[in-house]
C-alpha positions as CSV (number, residue, x, y, z in Angstrom):
1,M,-13.7,20.5,-94.7
2,F,-16.0,19.2,-91.6
3,E,-17.1,15.5,-92.9
4,N,-15.3,13.7,-90.7
5,L,-14.6,15.8,-87.4
6,L,-16.8,13.6,-85.0
7,Q,-15.1,10.2,-85.7
8,P,-14.7,8.1,-82.7
9,T,-11.0,8.2,-82.5
10,H,-11.2,12.4,-82.7
11,L,-13.7,11.9,-79.7
12,I,-11.1,9.7,-77.9
13,L,-8.8,12.2,-78.6
14,V,-9.7,15.3,-77.5
15,L,-10.8,13.2,-74.2
16,G,-7.0,12.0,-73.9
17,I,-6.1,15.6,-74.2
18,A,-8.5,17.1,-71.7
19,M,-7.3,14.2,-69.3
20,I,-4.0,15.6,-69.4
21,F,-4.3,19.3,-68.8
22,L,-7.6,18.6,-66.5
23,G,-7.1,16.0,-64.8
24,P,-9.1,12.9,-63.8
25,K,-10.8,15.0,-60.7
26,K,-11.8,18.1,-62.8
27,L,-13.6,16.2,-66.0
28,P,-17.0,15.6,-63.8
29,E,-17.2,19.3,-62.2
30,L,-16.8,20.5,-66.0
31,G,-19.3,17.9,-67.2
32,R,-21.6,18.9,-64.7
33,G,-21.5,22.8,-65.0
34,L,-21.6,22.3,-69.0
35,G,-24.8,20.2,-68.4
36,E,-26.3,22.6,-65.9
37,S,-25.9,25.2,-68.2
38,I,-27.2,23.6,-71.2
39,R,-30.1,23.0,-69.0
40,G,-30.9,26.8,-68.1
41,F,-30.2,27.5,-71.7
42,R,-33.3,25.5,-72.8
43,D,-35.3,26.4,-70.0
44,A,-34.4,30.2,-70.8
45,M,-35.4,29.4,-73.9
46,R,-39.2,27.3,-73.4
47,H,-39.4,30.7,-71.1
48,D,-39.1,32.8,-73.9
49,H,-41.6,31.6,-76.3
50,G,-44.9,32.4,-75.0
51,E,-45.2,29.6,-72.5
52,P,-46.6,31.2,-69.1
53,T,-44.5,31.1,-65.9
54,D,-45.5,30.7,-62.6
55,E,-45.1,34.7,-62.0
56,K,-47.7,35.5,-64.7
57,K,-50.1,32.7,-64.0
58,N,-50.5,34.3,-59.9
59,A,-50.3,37.9,-60.9
């Protein structure tokens, strides 16, 4: 069912629909926000796995 989900034609179609609904001015803002949220999530996951933070080192 999901084996051919990410074909290039599907990705182009999704991008086209996003351009219609959001407009070309909002897409960079949306991408930037998505990137920052993924980066924040990765940082939070990295700190939860026992790596010392700056607060723990200084205390």
